[in-house]
C-alpha positions as YAML, in Angstrom:
chain: A
units: angstrom
residues:
- id: 1
  name: MET
  ca: [-13.24, -12.82, 4.34]
- id: 2
  name: GLY
  ca: [-13.92, -10.23, 8.12]
- id: 3
  name: GLU
  ca: [-10.63, -12.60, 9.85]
- id: 4
  name: ALA
  ca: [-7.55, -11.39, 10.95]
- id: 5
  name: PHE
  ca: [-4.21, -12.93, 9.33]
- id: 6
  name: GLN
  ca: [-0.62, -12.02, 9.99]
- id: 7
  name: GLY
  ca: [2.35, -12.17, 8.06]
- id: 8
  name: VAL
  ca: [4.60, -15.27, 7.62]
- id: 9
  name: PRO
  ca: [8.10, -14.38, 7.18]
- id: 10
  name: LEU
  ca: [9.29, -15.67, 4.03]
- id: 11
  name: GLY
  ca: [13.23, -15.85, 5.13]
- id: 12
  name: ASP
  ca: [15.31, -16.64, 2.16]
- id: 13
  name: TYR
  ca: [14.32, -15.08, -1.73]
- id: 14
  name: ASN
  ca: [15.47, -16.39, -4.78]
- id: 15
  name: PHE
  ca: [15.88, -12.65, -7.16]
- id: 16
  name: GLY
  ca: [18.02, -14.69, -9.28]
- id: 17
  name: GLY
  ca: [20.88, -13.82, -11.36]
- id: 18
  name: THR
  ca: [23.63, -12.09, -10.03]
- id: 19
  name: ILE
  ca: [21.63, -11.53, -7.09]
- id: 20
  name: GLY
  ca: [20.57, -15.33, -5.97]
- id: 21
  name: VAL
  ca: [18.96, -16.25, -2.61]
- id: 22
  name: GLN
  ca: [18.92, -13.65, -0.01]
- id: 23
  name: ASN
  ca: [17.56, -13.38, 3.33]
- id: 24
  name: VAL
  ca: [14.81, -10.50, 3.08]
- id: 25
  name: GLY
  ca: [14.32, -10.61, 7.49]
- id: 26
  name: ASP
  ca: [10.57, -10.71, 8.70]
- id: 27
  name: THR
  ca: [9.68, -9.45, 5.04]
- id: 28
  name: ASP
  ca: [5.97, -11.76, 4.23]
- id: 29
  name: THR
  ca: [5.56, -9.52, 0.70]
- id: 30
  name: ILE
  ca: [7.76, -8.34, -2.18]
- id: 31
  name: ILE
  ca: [6.60, -5.81, -4.55]
- id: 32
  name: GLN
  ca: [8.78, -5.54, -7.88]
- id: 33
  name: ARG
  ca: [8.44, -2.44, -9.92]
- id: 34
  name: LEU
  ca: [8.51, -3.85, -13.69]
- id: 35
  name: ALA
  ca: [10.70, -0.80, -15.62]
- id: 36
  name: THR
  ca: [12.46, 2.21, -14.80]
- id: 37
  name: ALA
  ca: [10.33, 5.47, -13.40]
- id: 38
  name: THR
  ca: [12.52, 9.11, -14.08]
- id: 39
  name: GLY
  ca: [11.24, 12.09, -13.55]
- id: 40
  name: PRO
  ca: [11.52, 15.14, -12.96]
- id: 41
  name: THR
  ca: [7.13, 15.28, -13.54]
- id: 42
  name: ALA
  ca: [5.63, 11.57, -12.84]
- id: 43
  name: ALA
  ca: [5.56, 8.26, -14.13]
- id: 44
  name: THR
  ca: [3.85, 5.04, -14.33]
- id: 45
  name: ILE
  ca: [5.31, 2.29, -14.48]
- id: 46
  name: ASN
  ca: [4.54, -1.58, -14.02]
- id: 47
  name: THR
  ca: [4.31, -3.87, -10.80]
- id: 48
  name: LYS
  ca: [4.35, -6.95, -9.65]
- id: 49
  name: MET
  ca: [3.24, -8.83, -6.33]
- id: 50
  name: VAL
  ca: [6.07, -12.15, -6.33]
- id: 51
  name: ALA
  ca: [5.77, -13.07, -2.92]
- id: 52
  name: LEU
  ca: [2.79, -12.97, -0.35]
- id: 53
  name: GLN
  ca: [2.60, -15.14, 2.95]
- id: 54
  name: LEU
  ca: [-0.29, -14.75, 5.52]
- id: 55
  name: GLU
  ca: [-1.02, -16.89, 8.16]
- id: 56
  name: SER
  ca: [-4.69, -16.40, 10.59]
- id: 57
  name: THR
  ca: [-3.99, -15.02, 13.69]
- id: 58
  name: ALA
  ca: [-5.93, -18.24, 15.09]
- id: 59
  name: PRO
  ca: [-7.81, -20.83, 15.13]
- id: 60
  name: ILE
  ca: [-10.96, -20.43, 12.29]
- id: 61
  name: ASN
  ca: [-12.88, -21.76, 10.15]
- id: 62
  name: LEU
  ca: [-13.25, -20.80, 6.34]
- id: 63
  name: PHE
  ca: [-15.79, -22.16, 3.72]
- id: 64
  name: GLY
  ca: [-16.69, -25.24, 6.06]
- id: 65
  name: ALA
  ca: [-13.17, -26.52, 5.93]
- id: 66
  name: GLY
  ca: [-13.22, -26.98, 9.53]
- id: 67
  name: VAL
  ca: [-11.46, -24.88, 12.67]
- id: 68
  name: GLY
  ca: [-7.61, -24.78, 12.09]
- id: 69
  name: MET
  ca: [-4.86, -22.19, 10.71]
- id: 70
  name: TYR
  ca: [-5.39, -20.35, 7.35]
- id: 71
  name: PHE
  ca: [-3.12, -19.15, 5.39]
- id: 72
  name: ILE
  ca: [-3.32, -17.12, 2.31]
- id: 73
  name: THR
  ca: [-0.72, -17.57, -0.47]
- id: 74
  name: LEU
  ca: [-0.58, -16.07, -4.55]
- id: 75
  name: GLN
  ca: [-1.43, -17.63, -6.92]
- id: 76
  name: SER
  ca: [1.43, -17.24, -8.75]
- id: 77
  name: VAL
  ca: [3.41, -19.78, -6.75]
- id: 78
  name: ARG
  ca: [1.67, -23.36, -8.49]
- id: 79
  name: GLY
  ca: [1.52, -21.73, -12.24]
- id: 80
  name: GLY
  ca: [-1.35, -19.23, -11.32]
- id: 81
  name: THR
  ca: [-2.62, -16.10, -12.26]
- id: 82
  name: ALA
  ca: [0.20, -13.40, -11.19]
- id: 83
  name: SER
  ca: [-0.83, -10.00, -9.32]
- id: 84
  name: THR
  ca: [0.44, -6.83, -11.48]
- id: 85
  name: GLY
  ca: [-0.64, -3.40, -11.56]
- id: 86
  name: THR
  ca: [1.01, 0.05, -12.00]
- id: 87
  name: MET
  ca: [2.72, 2.55, -9.83]
- id: 88
  name: THR
  ca: [2.25, 6.52, -10.71]
- id: 89
  name: ILE
  ca: [5.57, 8.27, -8.65]
- id: 90
  name: ASN
  ca: [5.33, 11.36, -8.52]
- id: 91
  name: PHE
  ca: [8.62, 13.90, -8.27]
- id: 92
  name: GLY
  ca: [9.62, 16.88, -7.34]
- id: 93
  name: SER
  ca: [11.06, 18.61, -4.05]
- id: 94
  name: GLY
  ca: [8.95, 18.62, -1.21]
- id: 95
  name: ASN
  ca: [6.16, 16.44, -3.16]
- id: 96
  name: GLN
  ca: [6.90, 12.81, -3.41]
- id: 97
  name: THR
  ca: [4.14, 10.47, -3.40]
- id: 98
  name: PHE
  ca: [3.12, 7.53, -5.40]
- id: 99
  name: THR
  ca: [-0.28, 6.07, -6.47]
- id: 100
  name: SER
  ca: [-0.91, 2.69, -7.21]
- id: 101
  name: SER
  ca: [-3.26, -0.27, -7.67]
- id: 102
  name: LEU
  ca: [-2.84, -3.61, -7.90]
- id: 103
  name: ASP
  ca: [-4.92, -7.21, -8.84]
- id: 104
  name: VAL
  ca: [-4.06, -10.09, -6.10]
- id: 105
  name: PHE
  ca: [-4.87, -13.48, -7.00]
- id: 106
  name: PHE
  ca: [-4.54, -15.62, -4.05]
- id: 107
  name: ASP
  ca: [-4.82, -18.75, -2.55]
- id: 108
  name: ILE
  ca: [-6.71, -19.57, 1.00]
- id: 109
  name: ARG
  ca: [-4.98, -23.11, 2.11]
- id: 110
  name: LYS
  ca: [-5.31, -24.86, 5.46]
- id: 111
  name: GLY
  ca: [-2.70, -25.86, 7.69]
- id: 112
  name: SER
  ca: [0.27, -24.64, 6.14]
- id: 113
  name: LEU
  ca: [1.58, -22.47, 3.07]
- id: 114
  name: THR
  ca: [1.28, -25.59, 1.06]
- id: 115
  name: GLY
  ca: [-1.51, -27.56, 2.49]
- id: 116
  name: GLN
  ca: [-5.33, -27.58, 0.69]
- id: 117
  name: ILE
  ca: [-6.30, -25.01, -1.14]
- id: 118
  name: VAL
  ca: [-10.13, -24.34, -0.05]
- id: 119
  name: ASP
  ca: [-10.58, -20.89, -1.90]
- id: 120
  name: SER
  ca: [-8.93, -18.81, -4.54]
- id: 121
  name: SER
  ca: [-9.67, -15.20, -5.51]
- id: 122
  name: ASP
  ca: [-8.86, -11.78, -6.07]
- id: 123
  name: MET
  ca: [-8.92, -9.05, -4.57]
- id: 124
  name: MET
  ca: [-8.30, -4.80, -6.15]
- id: 125
  name: LEU
  ca: [-5.56, -3.03, -3.76]
- id: 126
  name: SER
  ca: [-5.46, 1.27, -4.42]
- id: 127
  name: SER
  ca: [-4.06, 3.93, -2.49]
- id: 128
  name: SER
  ca: [-2.99, 7.37, -3.96]
- id: 129
  name: GLY
  ca: [-0.73, 10.34, -1.58]
- id: 130
  name: ASN
  ca: [1.51, 7.90, -0.07]
- id: 131
  name: ALA
  ca: [5.09, 9.53, 0.37]
- id: 132
  name: TRP
  ca: [8.70, 8.34, -0.73]
- id: 133
  name: ASN
  ca: [12.01, 9.44, -0.50]
- id: 134
  name: ASN
  ca: [15.73, 7.54, -0.31]
- id: 135
  name: VAL
  ca: [16.18, 7.48, 2.39]
- id: 136
  name: ALA
  ca: [15.57, 3.66, 3.82]
- id: 137
  name: PRO
  ca: [14.08, 3.79, 8.24]
- id: 138
  name: PRO
  ca: [16.76, 2.49, 10.12]
- id: 139
  name: GLY
  ca: [16.96, -1.51, 10.47]
- id: 140
  name: SER
  ca: [15.54, -1.62, 6.90]
- id: 141
  name: VAL
  ca: [16.78, -4.78, 5.40]
- id: 142
  name: LEU
  ca: [18.81, -3.47, 2.82]
- id: 143
  name: ILE
  ca: [20.63, -5.72, -0.13]
- id: 144
  name: ASN
  ca: [22.29, -3.40, -3.07]
- id: 145
  name: GLY
  ca: [20.54, -3.96, -6.82]
- id: 146
  name: VAL
  ca: [17.33, -4.77, -4.91]
- id: 147
  name: ASN
  ca: [16.10, -1.93, -2.90]
- id: 148
  name: ASN
  ca: [20.03, -0.27, -2.07]
- id: 149
  name: ASN
  ca: [22.05, 1.48, -3.78]
- id: 150
  name: LEU
  ca: [19.74, 0.86, -7.69]
- id: 151
  name: ASN
  ca: [21.82, 3.29, -9.20]
- id: 152
  name: GLY
  ca: [25.46, 0.91, -8.12]
- id: 153
  name: ALA
  ca: [26.49, 3.66, -6.38]
- id: 154
  name: ASP
  ca: [24.55, 5.68, -3.28]
- id: 155
  name: THR
  ca: [21.60, 5.71, -2.32]
- id: 156
  name: SER
  ca: [20.25, 9.28, -3.64]
- id: 157
  name: ASN
  ca: [18.07, 7.01, -6.76]
- id: 158
  name: ASP
  ca: [17.04, 4.96, -3.91]
- id: 159
  name: PHE
  ca: [12.55, 4.84, -3.38]
- id: 160
  name: TRP
  ca: [11.19, 3.63, 0.03]
- id: 161
  name: PRO
  ca: [7.52, 4.22, 1.21]
- id: 162
  name: ALA
  ca: [6.51, 5.43, 4.75]
- id: 163
  name: VAL
  ca: [3.37, 4.32, 5.33]
- id: 164
  name: ILE
  ca: [0.75, 2.55, 2.75]
- id: 165
  name: THR
  ca: [-3.10, 3.71, 3.15]
- id: 166
  name: GLN
  ca: [-4.98, 1.47, 1.34]
- id: 167
  name: GLN
  ca: [-8.10, 3.01, -0.20]
- id: 168
  name: ASN
  ca: [-9.74, -0.25, -1.44]
- id: 169
  name: PRO
  ca: [-11.16, -2.56, -0.57]
- id: 170
  name: ILE
  ca: [-11.28, -1.34, 2.89]
- id: 171
  name: PRO
  ca: [-9.82, 1.60, 4.53]
- id: 172
  name: PHE
  ca: [-6.50, 0.14, 6.42]
- id: 173
  name: GLN
  ca: [-2.84, 1.13, 6.96]
- id: 174
  name: GLN
  ca: [-0.06, -1.21, 6.18]
- id: 175
  name: ILE
  ca: [3.42, -1.01, 6.94]
- id: 176
  name: ALA
  ca: [6.38, -0.65, 4.19]
- id: 177
  name: ALA
  ca: [9.56, -0.57, 3.79]
- id: 178
  name: ASP
  ca: [10.80, -1.49, 6.93]
- id: 179
  name: ALA
  ca: [11.58, -4.84, 7.21]
- id: 180
  name: THR
  ca: [14.02, -5.95, 9.48]
- id: 181
  name: VAL
  ca: [17.02, -8.57, 10.15]
- id: 182
  name: PRO
  ca: [15.36, -10.35, 13.27]
- id: 183
  name: ASP
  ca: [17.95, -10.71, 15.91]
- id: 184
  name: GLY
  ca: [17.80, -11.82, 19.22]
- id: 185
  name: GLY
  ca: [15.54, -8.96, 20.74]
- id: 186
  name: LEU
  ca: [13.08, -9.74, 18.04]
- id: 187
  name: THR
  ca: [10.80, -12.59, 16.90]
- id: 188
  name: ALA
  ca: [10.19, -13.67, 13.26]
- id: 189
  name: GLY
  ca: [6.82, -11.69, 11.51]
- id: 190
  name: MET
  ca: [7.03, -9.27, 14.51]
- id: 191
  name: LEU
  ca: [6.60, -6.49, 11.59]
- id: 192
  name: ALA
  ca: [3.32, -8.91, 10.35]
- id: 193
  name: ALA
  ca: [2.26, -7.53, 6.09]
- id: 194
  name: SER
  ca: [5.36, -5.49, 5.44]
- id: 195
  name: LEU
  ca: [6.27, -4.78, 2.24]
- id: 196
  name: LEU
  ca: [9.50, -4.80, 0.77]
- id: 197
  name: CYS
  ca: [8.93, -2.71, -2.27]
- id: 198
  name: LEU
  ca: [11.41, -3.38, -4.61]
- id: 199
  name: GLY
  ca: [13.73, -1.90, -7.53]
- id: 200
  name: ALA
  ca: [13.19, -4.29, -10.94]
- id: 201
  name: LEU
  ca: [15.59, -6.04, -11.81]
- id: 202
  name: HIS
  ca: [18.43, -5.24, -14.01]
- id: 203
  name: SER
  ca: [16.33, -2.06, -13.94]
- id: 204
  name: LYS
  ca: [17.58, 0.69, -11.92]
- id: 205
  name: PHE
  ca: [15.29, 3.34, -10.50]
- id: 206
  name: SER
  ca: [16.92, 7.04, -12.34]
- id: 207
  name: ARG
  ca: [15.36, 9.87, -10.38]
- id: 208
  name: LYS
  ca: [16.33, 13.09, -12.61]
- id: 209
  name: LEU
  ca: [16.06, 16.28, -10.88]
- id: 210
  name: ASP
  ca: [17.75, 19.36, -10.63]
- id: 211
  name: ARG
  ca: [20.35, 18.90, -8.33]
- id: 212
  name: SER
  ca: [19.18, 22.26, -7.04]
- id: 213
  name: LEU
  ca: [16.08, 20.18, -5.84]
- id: 214
  name: VAL
  ca: [17.30, 17.61, -4.71]
...
């Protein structure tokens, strides 16, 4: 499209089960891991984008629909095709990286997040060699059982990406896992297009490494 978009914070999100509705700060995108990833070498698991909200940074005219603000949402929110992919997580001392591929099916809407759909399409996003660790960046949104204390006791099994560099369809960087809860000094959407990468609900992220390597 060649147009600039920024994140629209989700605010509250319903994770279901015993976790229920939680405030996710300025997060605009949520990716869920659908299975347990177990070391000590590498594990490939399925993923699913379950939330996405973007807004054009200025009024534009797309597909002849007229000048206005345009929004991007997932097709799945209206019962359309789910956005799914895979993630390969590499374990090991000093070499904790992951590779991901995700086919995002999205709608472009005019006027609001629920406005008229002017186009629907999909885009394959892929990346590799992205670093991760068990420690959340300062100020991160922490939700027990979702992205924090996934083993029920501490952060030793948690998964926090650093910067995701997409190689396809065009190279760009997207800040991941540092969505913050706005306070008096922050504005909603300050961290545009941030990703809150979530552990699968009811499926713990298991890191099985020899303690001497930790």
